N, C-alpha and C positions, 0 to 999 in steps of 0.2 A: 511585726509579730505581735499578736495579742497577748498582753501579760497575764490575762486571766486564764489562758489556755497553756500556760508554762508549767509543766509537770515536774520540773527538776527542783531539788531542794537547794536552800541557801547554803553558802559555805559556812562551816562551823567556826565557832570562836577560836578553837584551838588551831584550826587550819589557817585562819587569818593571822594569828599571832605567830605562827612559824614561818611566815613569808619573809624572805630576806630582801631588804630594801637598799641597804647601803651599798652592796657590791654593784648594783645597777648604775649608781650615780657616777663613780669614776669611769666606768666603762662607756657609758653614753657620752660623757664629756670628752673622752679620748677619741671616740669615733667621729663625733661631730666636729671636733677641732681638726682632725686629720682630713676631713672630707671638704670642709669649706675654707677656702683660703682667699677669697675675694668677695667683694660686696655684691649681693644678688638681691633683686627685688622679690616681692612675694609672687608676682606673675612668673618670674624666671624659675623660682624654686618649684612652682607647681606646673611647669611645662612638662610635656611628654618625655623630652630627652632627659632632663634632670630627674624626673621621677623614675624613669627606667634605669638609669645608670647609677644613681646616688641613693635615692630614697628607698626603693624596693629592696636592695640588698641588705640595707640596715634593718628595715622592718622584718624581713624574713629571719634575720639573724636573732633578733630579740623575741620574735613570735615563737620560735621553737622552745624557748625557755618556759612558756606558759605561766609566767610570773605575773600575778594580778596587780603588782605594784609598779609595773613598768610604766604605765601611763603617768602615775604620780611622779616617778623618777624623771621622766622627760620634762615635766613642768618644773621640777626642781632645777634641773640643769638649765632650763630656760631662764629662771630667775637669776642664776649665776651669770649667764651671758648678758642679760640686761643690765645688771650691776656693772659688769665690765665695760659695757658700751657707754655708761654714764661717767666712768672714771677715766678710761683710756680713750681720749677723744681722737687720737691719731688712728685707731682701728675701730672706731665706733661703727662704721658701716659693716665691717666683717662680723663684729660681735652681734649686731642686730640681725644679720643674715643667719648666723648660727642659732640665734634665739628663735627666729621664725622656723628654721628647720626642726627645732625641737618641738614646736607646736604642731607642725605637719606630721612628725613622727607620732606624737600623742594621738592625733586624730586617726591615723591609719592603724595604730596598734589597738585603739579602742574598738574599731570595727571588728577586730579578731575575736572579741568576747561577745559580739552581738547575737551569736546563735543561742547562747544561754542567757535569757533575760535577767534571771536572778543573779547570775554571776556579773553581768554587765552593771547592774545596780551596785553590787558589792565593789566593783572596781572604781566606781565613781564616788561612793559615799563612805567607804571604809576610812577610818582615821589611821594614817600610816605614820609610823615613827621613822624619820630618815636614818637613824642610827641603828635600826633593827638589822641584825646580821653582821654588825661590825664587831671586830675584836676588842678586847679590853684595852690594848694599846691605843687603838684609834680613838675609843671613847675618852681615854685619859688625855690624849693630845687635844681633843676638842674642848675638854674641860679646862685644860691649861691655857689654851688660846683665848677662851672666853672668860677665864678666871671665875668660873661658875660652879655651882653644885649640881647634884643630879636633878633636882626639880627645876633648876633654871634652864637646862637644855632641852626641856620637854617641849618641843615645837611641833607636835604632831598635828597634821592637817589632812583632809580628804583631797582627792584629786580635783573636785569642783572648787573647793576653797582655794586651792593652789592656782587654779586657772583664773579665778577672780583676782587673786593677788598679783599675778603676772600680766594681767589684762589680756589673756588669751581669748579674745572675742570670737575669732574664727572657730576655735575649738568649742566654745560654749554655744555658738550658734549652729553647729552641725546637727544634722538630723538625729543621729544616734544620741547625742547628749540631750537634745531637746525633748526626745521621747521620754527619757527618764525624768527630766525636770517636770514635764507636764504631769506625769503620773505621781510624782512627789507632791506637786502643788494641789492636785485633785484628791489626794489621799488614797489612791489605788495602790500605791507602794507604801508599805509601812515598815519602818525601822527605827531603831533608837541607838544613839551613840553614848559612849561613856563620857560623863561630864568631868573633865579634868580641870577646867578653869571656871567653874560655876560658883556663884555665891552660896547656893544651897543645892548640893548634889544628892541625888537619889538613884544610886547605881545598883540597887539590890536585884532588880529583875530586868535585865537587858533583853529586849526583843530581837529576835533574828529577822532578817529581811523576809517579807512575806507579801503576797497579794491579798489585799483586804477584801473580804466577802461580808457584807453587813448582815446576811442571813445566818452565817455561822458564828458571828461575833456576838457578844453581850450587847443588850439593848442600850445600857448606860455605860459607855466605854469612855473613860476619862482621857484616854490617849488621843481621842478625836479632837480635843482642844488644841492639839499641837499641829494639826493639819493646816497648811499655810492658807488654804482657800477659806476655811472657816476662821482662822486667825485674822485674816484681812477684814472680814465682815465685823468680827468683834472689835477690832481696832478702830474701825470707823465709828462704831457706836460709842466706844469709850472716848474717842476724840471729840465726838459731837457733845457728849456730856461735859467734857472739859471746857469746850468752847462756851457752852450754855452757862456754866458756873462762872466763867470768866466775865461774860457780859453782865451777869447779874451782880457780880462782885463789884464792877466799876459803876454800875447803876445805883448801888446802895452803899457807896463808900462812906465811912465815918472815920475821921482821923483820930478820934479819941478812944474808940473801942473797935473790937473785931465783931463784925455782924455774922449772922448765921450763913449768909451767902459767901462771905469772905472765908469763913471757916471751911465751908464745903469746897470752895475753889482750892484752898490750900491743901486739903486732903487729896483731892484728885490730882493736883499738880505734883505733890510729893510722890503719889503712886506712879504717875507718868514718868517722873525723874528716875525712880527706882527701876522701872521697866527698861528705860533707855540705857541706864547704866549696866543692868544685867545683860542686855543685848550686846553692848560693846565689849563686856568682859567675856561673854560666851564665844564670840567669833573673832575677837581682836579689833583693834581700832581701824586697821586698813580696810577690812571688809565692811565694817560698820560705816565708815565715812564714804565708802564708794557709792553708797546709795544716796542719791541727791537730796532726798527728803529727810534723811537723817541729819543733814547739815541744818535744815530748817529747824528740826526738833531740837538739836543741840543749841542753836542760837536762842530758842525760846527758853530752854532750861537756864541758860546764862542770865536772860532777862529776869526769869523768875527768882533766881538766887539773889540777884541784885535787889529786886523788890523786897524779898524776904529779910535780907540784911538791913535795909533801910527801914522796913516796917518794924522790925524788933528793936532797932535803935531808937526810933521815934516813940514807941510805946514804953520802953524801959526808962527813957529819960524825960518823957513827957514833951518831946520836941515835935510840935505839929508841922514844922517845916520839913523835917525828915520824912514824916508820914506823907505829906503832900508830894514830896519828891518820889516816895516809893510808888504811889498811885500813878505818877507821871511816867515813871519808868515802865510800870506794868502796862499802861496804855500803849506803849510802843510795841508790845507783844502782839497786838491786833494785826499789825502788818505782816506777821508770820502765821497766825492761827487761821485767819479767814481764807487766804489762798491755799493753806495747807489742807483744809477740809474740802475746798472746792475742786482741788486737783486730785482727790483721791481716786476719782473714776478714771482719769487720764493721766495717771502719774508717770507712765512710760511712753506717752505719745511723743512723736518726733518734735512737735512744737515745744513741748516742755523740755525735752532733751537739748534742743537748740537754745532754749532760754537759759538752761543751766550752764551750758558751755560759754554762752556769750557773757553771762554774769561773771563767771570765773576769769575770762579774758579781759573784760573790762576792769575788774578789780586789780588784776595784775598790771594792766597798762597804766591805769591811774596811779598805782603805787610808784611805778617807775617815773612817770611825769612828775609826781610830787617830789621825789628825790632829786630829779634834775633841776626843778625850779626852786628848791630850797635855798640855793645860793642867791638867786634873785630876791627871794623874800628877805634874806638877811641883809642884802645890800640896800633894799628900800627902807628897812627898819633903821639901818645905820645912818642913811641920808636923812631920814626924818628926825632921828635923835640929834643930828648936828644942826638941824634947822630949828631955830626957836619958835617960829610961827607954827610949823607942822608938828612940833614935839608933843603938844597937848592933844592934837586931833588924831594923829596916826600912831596907834599902838600896835603891838605885835598881832593881836587878835583881829583888829580892824584891817590891817594890811592883808592877812590871810584871807579874810572874807572877801576883800576886794579882788584878790587874785582868783578866788573861786568863781566869782561872778564873771570876770573876764574870760575864764576858761570855758565856761558854758555858754558863751555867746554875747555877753553884755559888753561889747567893745567900746561903747560910748564912754563908759566910766574910765577906761585906760587913757583916752585923750583928754577928758575933762579934768582929771585929778592928776595928771602927769606932772605938771609944773609945780604942784604943791610940795612934792618931795624935794626937787632940785630944779632950778630954772634951766639948766643945761642937760644934765644927765637923766633927769626924770623923764622928759618926753622921749628920749632915745631909748631908754630901757623899756618903757611901757610900750612903745610902738613895736619893738623887737618881740616882747612877750605876746602881744596881741597877734602878731603875724604868725609866730610859731604855734600858738595854741589854737587859733581858729582856722588857719590855712593848712599848716603842715601836719600837726599832730592829730587833729580831729579827722583829717582825711586818711591818715594811717589807721586810726582806730576803726573808722567805717570799713576800710578794706579788710582789716583783721576779722571783724565780726562777720562780714560777708563770706569770707573764706571759711570761717568756722561753720556757718550755717550750711554752706555748700558741701563741706566735708561730711557733716552729719547727715545731710539729706542723702548723700551718695551711699552712706553706710547706715542708713536708718534701721534696716532690719537687724543688723548686728548690735547696734546700740540698744534697740528695744529689747532684744533677747538677752543682752548683757544685764540690763537692769532687771528684767524679769527673773533671771537666774538668781541674782542677788536677793531679790525679794523672797524667792522660794527658799533659798538656803537659810536666810535669816528667820523664816517661819519655822523651820525644823530645828528646834532648840531643846536641849536636854536638861537645862536648868529646871528644877521643880517649880520655881516662881512663875514661869511662863504659863503654867496651867491655871493660874489664878488671875481673875479679871480685876483690874483696879476698881476700887481701892482695897480689895481683899488680899492683894499681894503684900500690902503693908502688914496686915494681920498675920499672914502665913510666915512672913519674915520674922516678926516678933515672937511667934510661937515655935516655929520649927528650927530657927537658927540656934537658939540656946538648947533645944531638945536634941539636936544632932551631937552635941558634946558628950551626952551620957546615954543616949538610946542606941540599941543595936541597929544595924542596917535594916533588918526585917521589921522591927517595931517602928522605926522611922518611916518606912515605906507604908505600912498599914495606916499610920496617922496621917501621912501625906494624902494617901488615896481617899481617906474618909473626909478630910477637909476639902479636897477638890470636888467631890461629889456633893458635899453639903453646900458649898458656896456657888457651884456652877450647875446645879440640878436643872433649872429651866433651860439653859443652853444645851445641856446634854440630851434632854428630852426632845428639843426641837431638832437637833442634828440626827438623832435616831429615827424620828419620824420622817424626816426628809430623805435620808438614805434608803429607807425601806419602802417608801411610798411615792415620793415626788422626784427623786433623782432619776437619771437615766437608767432604765431597767427596773425601776420601782413598780410595785404591783398597782398602785392607784394610777400612776401615769400610764402604764400599758393599757389598763382597762378603760381609762378615759380616751386613750387614742383609738382603741378598737370601737368604742361606742361612737366617737365622732366620725370615724370612717364608715361605720354602718349607716349613720344619719346622712352623711353625704351621699352614699350610694343609693339611698332611698329617694333622693331628690329627683325631680324630673330632668330630663336631659337639657331642656332649654335653660333651666336654672343653673345647671353644672357649667354650661358653656358661657355664662355671663362673664364679661371681663373682670368685674370686680370680685366675683366669687373665685375665679381662677387665680387672680392676683393674691387673694388671701389664703386660699387653700393650696394652690399649686396645680400644675398641669396634671391631669389623670394619666397621661402617658407615662410619666416617671413612675407612678405606682405600678402600671403594668410591666414596665421594664424590670423593676425590682422583683415583682412577682414571678416573672418568667426566669430570672436568673436564680431565684430561690427554689424553684422546682427541682427535685432530685430525680433525674431520669437515668436510666441505663442506656448505654450506647446502642445496645442491640435493639432497643424498642424503636429507635428513629435512626436507622442506619441508611443514609441516603446514598452510600456507595456500596453497590453489590459486589461481593468478592468475586463473583463469576466473570463479570465484565469490568472490574475495576481498572485492569490494565488497558482495556480497549478505550476507555474514555479519557485517559490521562496521556498527554503527549510525552514521547520518549525520544531519546537519541540513540539510534541504532549503531552498533559497532560495525566496523568494516568486515571483521571476521565472524559476524553472526551467522549461525547455521539455520536460523528460523526461516520458514517459507511463509511469506505474508499471504500469497494467494492460496496456498494450501490451507492456511488457517481460516481465511475468509470462505473458502469453498466448504469447509467443515461447518462453518457457522454462517450460513447465508442470511439468517434473520437479522443479524446485527448490521448497523449502518457502517458503511466502509469509511472509517476515520483514519487519516494518516497517522502512523505511529513513529514517533522519534524517541528513542530510548537509549540511554547510556547503559551499557551492559558490558561488564568486564568479562574477559575470556575465562572459561571455567578451568582450563589447564594452560598455564602460561608456557609451560615447556613444550607443548605440543605444536607441531608445525602448522602454520595457517593453511597449507595445501591439503591437509588431511580433512576428511569430512565424515559426517555421521552417515552410515549406510541407509538410514531411513529417510534422509533428505536428498533432494536432487542436487546434482552438480550445478554450481553457479560460478560464474566468473565474478571478480570483485566489481567490475563495472555494472553487471546486471544487478548485483545485490544493492549497489548504491542507488541505481535507478529505481529499483522496486521499493526501496525504503524511503526515498526522498520525493517521489512523485506525488503531488497533492491530488486529492480527489475532489472533483467538482460535484457538489450535491444538487446543483441545479441543471443537470443534463436534460436535454430535450427528449420528448417521448419518441421522436423518430430515431434518435441515437440509441435509445433503449431497445427499440423494436428491431432495428437492423444495425448491429454493431459494426458490420463490414461494408455497409453501403455508404457511398458518398464520402469516403475517407480520403484525405490528402496523401500525396506520396510519402510524407514524413510519417503519417499515421500508419500507412500500409507497411512501410519499412520496419518500424518498430513493433507494429502489431504482428507481423509475421514472426519476428524474433520471439516475442512473448508467447505466441500461440504454439510455437514449436516445443514448448515445455510439455512433457508428457502429462503433468498433473494439472494443466490448465484447461480443464474440461467444462468449467462452469461459464455460462454466458454472461453472468453478472460480473465475473472477474474481467472478461473481455470488455465490457462496457465501461467499467472503472478505468481500465488502461486507456481506452480511447478517449474517454473524458479528460484524463490527465494529459494525454498528448495534445489534445485540442487546447488545453489551458496553456501548454508550453508554446503552441503556435501563436496564440494571442500575445503572449509575452514577447516572442521574437518580433511579431509585427510592431509592438510598441517600441521595441528597440530600434527597429528600422525607421520609425518616424521621428527619431531624435534628430535635432538640427546639426548633424555632423558636417554636411556640406557648408552650412553657414559658418560654422566654427572654422573650417579650413580656409574659407574666403577671408574671414577676419584676420587669421594668422598670417595669411599671404599679404594682406594689406599692411599690417604692422611691420612685416619684414621690408616691404617696399619703403615704407616711411623711414625706417632705421637706415636703409641704404641712402636715401636722399639726404638725410641729416649728415651722415658721415661725409658724403661728397661735398656738401656745403661747408662743413668744417675744414676740409682739406683745402678748398678754395680760399677760405678766409685766412688760413694760416700759411698759405704759400708765399705771400709777400714777406712775412716775418722770417720764414726759413731762408729766402733769397738774401734778405738783408744781413742775416747772421752769417751766412756763408761768404758774403762779400766782405764783411769785416774781418773774417778769419783769414781771408786771402791777402788782405792789405799788408804791405811791409811795416 
């Protein structure tokens, strides 16, 4: 469904606030718990039998409620079963199956709202409070269980955010969900949410869900800065500026003072840190860290804060070593900034997703290996401490570095330095460590990484759409600071945050809009021009397309058919096809089926009790070609006896009606047969021809010719049947019977001696 053609209005704020969410959660939990009692895989849950017997009744039950929060409630129940699967290991499989069933229910219930596109967007993007509709006693019990206040239990989220939190990748990759996500990313769907966890909230004018039309909107619309597509482009520019100032800062470093490039880098880095902190506060840490690149950004922020601390310490105390250490720490940030900028274009590619998963698996595995070999490290350090010769050479740091080298393949050191720890135990311990690290553990690590890559490749589409959804939802932010581009977000924070303490919401909104348009005026002008002229459907783009099409049509035919031109422009046949299907024609203008003979040209299946006379109809319409008619026609009066007939139709026996309706017509009849329908006929033709000619209505010679041609066709078929190798088949069957008889006689002769011997033994005393 095209969202631009959706005429329905968005749900009102009062209607969304009156939706009861809490009663759905215990009801869904009860139904899912009573339904699934065994561990089932995703393929089993989506099978036809399970879908018909289990899933559909639950879907119909909750679809009748027409509650827009039912999808969110399914995902909340899914989070509960996932938590139970991690804590109750004995029933982990059952809990995981119940969690998967909740995701399937969410997918099927979401499709129930797809008829109204605006309502579908509201179902996915509305911030739902899980305690909405709960009684005061329930709310009091929740507060008592959490030992929290009213503001502490405000955990409202949208259905998409809940799906990201619960890793519902199948739900997020479904067609219905991705249609909404794509429209949100491109800015065709516009909505704003109430900022509940923002650093600087501006909730004065909340916009309802609408389909954006650039020609009806204002030219300078500050809300367009929150569109994820434009936000990604602006983020790339801001990150490129940050990287540029980073390189210039390290190229012009001065330990004694802060240079202009270093000051510019600090300003951009502080603005970048403020933007990332605001993003993590807006959507929560779980959704923030789910984006793989946010982990890179967070790591760079840690490096920057360490650099800033050491730099301030070095300048305040005049310690040049601390300043040198600060620049050394900052230089390590290049390992994150350069690939971060390079991977902006392919941030969600399957290779990058595999790399991220492999890095996480590798870090986890190395951590476990370090814990396992910590005992060996302590043993070697103790042996070295007890050896007076090795005491000065082997420190705790040097032993750790030696083990790292051996772990990554330098096994020569393990055999060369083993005896220096202890003449007996040193070689034994180092040989065991080298065997475990290089033979066993590295093989296991390679297997784990290979399985990780294979798993991601198998679910590459889901992984990509999952990361794409996270990026889109992160781009739709309600915090006022997100509308400012770094480093102007620092200025907005310093001005608007104190002003929010004494200004009214309307005054704060006016000041906020003025500052946004003032600091982002070039970006807003470029966005306005792009959407009106260069985007899909823009005036300049459409006019340029028409001009290019006219120029291409004016070229000679030889130039149009050149392979290079066709590869660049495309095949002209596709344009013809599009033009054909774009023409609006009425069916009556090109009706290839005439109503007068429509039934004559369509094969039918005739009923046994049909009272229609084929020959009579053909005699009345001799100009039509005699086509056999086979038509399925129900009796007009089921209660009427089949023996009764219409007085206007001749009496026919059932056999004659079957023959007259099923005898094919041979259009290739010879002229002689047409000239003399009764001459040269076979006895079979004469027999049936005389029966048909006895009909009082069979007066047309054309009908007799058709019947003779049909009978001739039957004779040809009978002759073909007579030529079948029936006698040969009988001879082969007789030969097989003779062979079977000979085999039986042979078996009797072979077993006769055995039967005589057995009888002889039985008769012996």
